[in-house]
N, C-alpha and C positions, 0 to 999 in steps of 0.2 A: 399252845402251838397246835396248829391243825394237823390231824393225822394224815400221813402220806398214803395215797391210794395204792392198793396192790396192783392196779392196772397201769402198765407203763406204755406210753406212746412216744415214738421218736419219728418225727416227720422226715420225709424224703429231703435230701440236701440239694436236690436239683430244682431248677425252675424252668419250665413247670415241673410238678412232681412226677416221679416215675409212674408208669401204669401198673406197677407191681406193688402189692401189699403182702408183707410177710407176717404170719401170726403164729404164736406159740402158746397154746392154751394149757398144756399139760406138763410143763417143766418147772412150775412153781414149787419151791421146797422150803418155804418159810412159814412157820406157825406164828402168826402175828397175835401177840397177847391182847391187842386192842380190838381184835375181831372175834366175837364170840362164836364158838362152835360147840357141838355136843358129841364129839368123838370120844369114845371110851378109851382114853389113853392109858388107863390102868391095865388093859388087856394087851399082852405082847403081840397077839395076832393082829390086832387093830393097828398097832404101831408098825408092824412089819408091812401090812397092806398099805398103810398111808405112804410109806417110802417106796414100796414096790410099784405103786401106781404112778410114780413120777418119771417123766421122760427125761431122765438126767442127761443123756448124752447129746441131746438135740442142740443146745447152744454152741457147744464146742465142735460138733461134727459139721453142722451147717454154716457156722460163722454168721448166723442170722443177725445178731445184734450189731455186727461190724459192717454189714452190707448197707452202706449209707445211702445209696440212691433210692432204695425202696423205703416206703413207710413201714415201721415195725411195731407190732402190738404184742405184748405178752403180759402174763400175770405171775406174781410171786407166790400166790396161794396154791397149796396142793389141791389137785383136782378132787380128792376124796371129800374135801370140805364143800366146795361147790365148783361145778365144771362148766366153764363158759362155752364149752363145745357141745353142750346138750340143750335141748329145748326145755322151756319152762314146764311143759306138760310131762316130761319124763321123770316123774316122781311116783312114790307109792305111799301107802298108809303108814309105813314105818319111818318115813322121812318127814312127813308134815301131817299134823292133826287135821282131820276132816277129809283127807284124800281117801280114795277107795282103791281096792285091788292090790295085786302083788306085781311082781316084775319090776324092771327098772332098778334093780339093786345096785347096778353100776351106772346109774343114770345121772341126773343133775346133782344129786346128793347120794353118796355111796352109803348103803345101809347094810352091806354084807362084806365080809372079808373074802379075799380071793386065795385060792390054793391049788393043790395038784389033783384034787378029786372033788366030786360033787357033795360028798358027805362031811366036809370039814369046815364049812362056812359058819361064821359066827356073826352076831349083830355088831355093827360098827358104832351105833349111837346109844347113848344112855337112855334116850327117850326121843320121840319125834319132836321136831320143831313146832312151836305154836305158829299160827299164821303170821303174827307180827314179827317173830324172830326170822321166819323164812323170808318175808318181804325185805327185811333189813339186810339179810345175807345176799339176796338177789341184787339189791341196790348198791352194795359194796363190791361184790365179786363177779357179777354176771352182766348186768346191764351196761356198765361202763365199757366192758370189753366189746360187747356186741355193737354198742354205739360207735366206738372208736373205729372198728373195722368198716362199718357202714359209711362213716364220714370219710375215711381214707379212700374207699372205693368211689364215693361220690366225687371227690376231688380229682382222682386219677381219671375217671370217666369224663369229667368236664374238660380236662386238659387234652385227652387223647382219643376220646370216643370209644375207649375200651378200658376195662379194669380187670385185673386178675388177682384174686386172693389165693395165696399158696400157704396152706396150713401145715405146720411141721410137727411131726410126732415120732416117737419110737415105741417099740413093744418088746416084750421078752422074746428070746430066741426059742419059743415053744409055740406049737400050734394051738390057738385059742379055741375055747368052747365056752358054753354057759350052762349054769344050773337050769334045768328045763322047767321046774315047777316048784311050788311050795313057797314058804316064807322068803327064801333067798333066791327066788327066781330071777335070772338075769345076771347073777354074780359071775365074774370071770373065773374060768378054770383053765389053768395052764399045766398040762401034764409034763411028760418028759421032754428033755432038750431035743431040739431038731437040728440036724446038721445042715450046713449050707448046701444048696443044690436046687434043681428044678424038678426032681422026681417026687413020687408019692411019699409023704411023710417028711419031706425036706422043705427048707424055707429059703426064699430069695434074700438078697441083701436089702432090697427096698420093695415096698408095695405101694402102687398108686391107688388112691382111695377117692370115691365119689367122682369118678372120671367119665361118667355117662353123659349123654346129651342133655340131661336135665340141669346139669351144673357146669359142665365144661364143653369142650369141642374136640373133634378128631384131630385138629391141628395141634392143640395143646398137648393132647395125649401122645401123639407121634413125636412132637418136639422133645418132650421129656424122655420118652423111651430112647430116642436117638442119642440124646446127650448122655444119659446114664449108662446105657449099654456101650457107648463109645469109650467110656472110662473103665470098661471091663466089669461092670456090676451086673448082677443078676436082678432083673426087675419083674415082679409079678403085679397083678391087678386084683383088687378085691371087688366083689360084686357091688353094684350100685344099690344103695338102700332105697326103700320106697320114699318118694319125695316127702311125704308127710312126716317121716321119721328122720330126715336128713337135716342136721344143723346147718348145712351149707345152702339149703333152700332159703335161709334168711337173707343171704347175700347175692345169690345167683339169679341172673335173668339173661340166659344166653341170647334171647331174641334182641336184647339191647346191648349185647356184647359185654355183659358183666358175668364173669366166670369165677367159680369157687371150687377148689379141689384141695386134696391133701396127699401127703406122703407118710408112710410108716417106715422108719429105719429099724431093721431087725436087730435086736440087742445081742445076738450071738457074736457080733463083731466088737461091741463096745461095753456092754452091761452084763458081764459074766455072772454077777451075784445078785442080780436085780430081784429075783423072787425071794431072796432072803432079806430083802429090804436094805441091802448094802449098796450104797451109791458109788462105790469104787469104779473107775473107768479104766478100760484098756485103751490106750491112746495110739497104739501102733499104726492103725490104718487111717487115723483121722486126717492127715494131709491129703491122702488120695480121695477120700470122700468129700472133704471141703472143696477141693478143686472141682469135683464133679458138681457140687451144689452151686458153686459160683458160676460155673458155665451154664447150669440150668437157669439160674436167676437171670443171667444176661440174655439167654435165649428167649425167655418169657417176656422180658422187657422189649425185645425186638419184634414181637408179634404186633401187627398193625390191624386196625379194623378193616373189615372186608364187607 
């Protein structure tokens, strides 16, 4: 029997298909025993990081899988194994044999654990992947996701003259930073919990990501801000990455009205024990947030080419 792909694609149920493509690259939580990986699962810190890296709340908070008019793409693989929301160049010598340099410890393949300070990181892998092993992992867990999003956007654009990919994420309720240098350069560091708010040291309910002119448009940004704030949510914006480092540059072409952007749901509302690798969810506010996301999805679908 053929092995089921970890990449799932559910087409739009409308004809023509919706202009909206929803994607969820970081909510996979299944260790598939038919997909070989080199995570050192004998180390409890590796196991904790594996689960702490999962955007557990996203399917329930957004209702993405049930929003039938949009085409939906997601993976069941944990992002620490291979991250379809990273570029193939975002690897280091500890991930793949023959690569050079450090950095990208939380890139395409995670090579370092994440913690509360810069001095606690440990190696994630028992050894680097061979080039052949790496190419097989890409063929199973990365390329099919990328191809599915591109195909869905092609279909949406053909039908409407516009296509919008909205990538859905969550993050710990802690202000993120990275290890600045050394073997574990680029590994995530999440220090103390941040309270909800708009002041220094506080965190919003949501952050819009890659919302600059290179991947999105002012109309899309303002549409989302209006909808989410209209539901009483605090919304921030993360700075735009350089285009060469942005995974959304694979899909976006604003001059042709192909747009790609993301949102981060802050975990202090839903994932109280995430940093411990505990996937338990707080569901109290989910109906409020899901209503906001469905209104946002509908608003994006109503944007027309200009």
